[in-house]
Residue, then its C-alpha position, 0 to 999 in steps of 0.5 A: x292451607x296453600x292450593x297446590x295445582x299437581x297438573x304443573x308436574x308435567x313429567x315425571x321427573x318434575x314430581x317432588x319427592x314425597x315427604x317434602x311434598x306432603x310437607x310442602x302443603x302446610x309450609x312456606x317454602x321460600x326462594x331467598x336472594x340472600x344479596x349484600x345490599x338487599x334481601x328477597x323472599x320468594x313465597x312459593x304460591x304467592x310470589x316476592x313477599x319482602x324487599x328489604x335491606x340486608x342490616x342488622x343494627x344490634x348492641x355493640x356489648x350484649x350483641x342484642x339484634x335491636x333492629x332488622x331491614x329497612x328500619x336498621x337501614x335508616x341508622x346508618x350514620x346515625x346511630x349512637x356509639x353502643x349500637x352498630x349498624x352493620x351488613x352481614x353480608x360482603x361481597x355476596x358472601x356471610x362475614x358475620x354468622x349471627x348477624x345473618x342468622x338473625x336476619x334470615x331468622x326475622x324474614x323467614x318468621x316473618x312470613x311463617x307464622x303458625x297460626x291457630x288452624x294449623x299452630x304447629x307448620x313444618x319448617x319452609x324448604x328453602x333455595x338460596x342464590x349465592x355467588x358463583x365464586x364462593x369457597x366450599x366453607x363460605x358455601x357451608x356457611x351459608x346453608x348452616x345459617x338458613x337451617x339456624x335460622x328455622x329452614x327443613x332444608x336449605x338447597x343452593x344455587x348459583x345467582x347467574x342460573x337463578x338470575x337467569x331462570x328468574x329472567x324467563x331464560x332456557x338454562x336446560x337446552x343446547x344454546x347458549x345464554x349469556x347473562x350478566x347479574x350485578x348485585x350489591x357485593x358481586x357482579x356475576x358473569x356466565x355462560x349457561x348451556x345444558x344446566x350448567x355454567x360453562x364458562x362464569x366470573x364473579x367478580x367482586x366489584x358491584x354496586x357497594x364499589x359504584x358507592x365509593x367511587x362516588x364518595x372518592x370522587x367527592x372527596x377528592x373535588x370538593x373535600x366533601x366526605x358523603x355518607x353511604x346512603x347519601x352516595x347510594x341515593x345519588x347513584x340511584x336518582x343520577x347515575x349513568x353509563x352513558x349522557x342522559x339526553x338532558x343533564x341531570x343534577x343532585x344536592x348533596x351534603x356531607x361534612x368538609x374536610x377543611x372546616x369540618x362543618x356542614x356543607x351541599x354541594x351541586x352533582x352533575x350526571x356528568x360527574x357522577x358518571x365520570x365516577x362511576x366509570x372506571x367500575x362499569x368498564x371493569x365490568x364491561x371488561x370481565x363480560x368481553x374477556x368471558x366473550x372471548x374464551x366462549x366456545x364457536x358455536x356458542x358465541x354464535x347463540x350469543x350472537x342470537x339470543x344477546x346478553x341479558x342483564x340482570x340484578x340492581x346495577x342493571x338499572x343503572x341508565x344507559x348501562x345495557x348501551x355500553x356493554x352493547x358497544x363495548x361487546x357489538x352483541x343485542x343486550x336485553x334487561x330483564x324485566x324486573x331485574x331486582x328481583x330475577x334471582x329471587x323469581x328464579x328460586x322460586x320458580x326451582x321450588x316448584x321444578x324438583x328435577x331442574x333444582x337437583x340438576x343446578x343445585x351446588x350445595x347438597x342440603x341438609 
């Protein structure tokens, strides 16, 4: 049975609902970052337990799920015609409900399996991060998928809010906090104050578009067709928003569009930076527009506290410098930016008062 520290509930408004509290003693409540590219699961009291690609492989005819996560991603571009390898989410929202439900069910069962000591474990409560620009229908689809996958209650919070909490920012205070969360499907830009988002933008331009930009660049310049996994690998290895101190390169292999035969070329970090620059500039433009609309009092807070960056896109070399140069603001990359949303969802499980204040959809 999980040990619970009652002293962490220092304030009365942090006391949990008695029923949820008792059920939580025996269940593993979860914070989930249901991302377009990756799914991360935070177990209350334990930390990040799962980091897997948001990919499902299934039989095209029978729809039987064959693999989920990393094992499914390894099939991308390699699977025979009878197997489809899909991403259940597109631009941060569910594009294939059945696949998303299967993926959530797989991860929930992976960390929430009954034991001989406790054969009937209560179903877990989950907090899930979602993009701030989704519709009510899209929110309901995420909550329904979680309930169908085995959650007893599903609360949804906006990703920039969860990322800010995961980054250690005080979101319920009067000071303005500016967060930029660059994920796989969306870039979330938000100005947070008093437990709410004062201004925000959800750009459906992020890591996936960076991969596509590299593919298109190589196709136009070298008449070579790359696969998405190869483009992602190049982005991670030598992608940058500003110059490296010493130029880097990577060898990529693909199919020659003229001969149809395999061919390899060497890409330099300068070429990849050129390919990524339109995407990065569009994200910076969204940040600048949000700053232009910010009330004067909150602008002074941002000048003091700076801009915080989270998500996988924050790991692009030099992106903090590019944003800082464009906005004349100090920029800080959060510790372990990839896990900020999941950690933020996990922290909200420990603070029911704050969760009830900032959740965007009523749990079922």
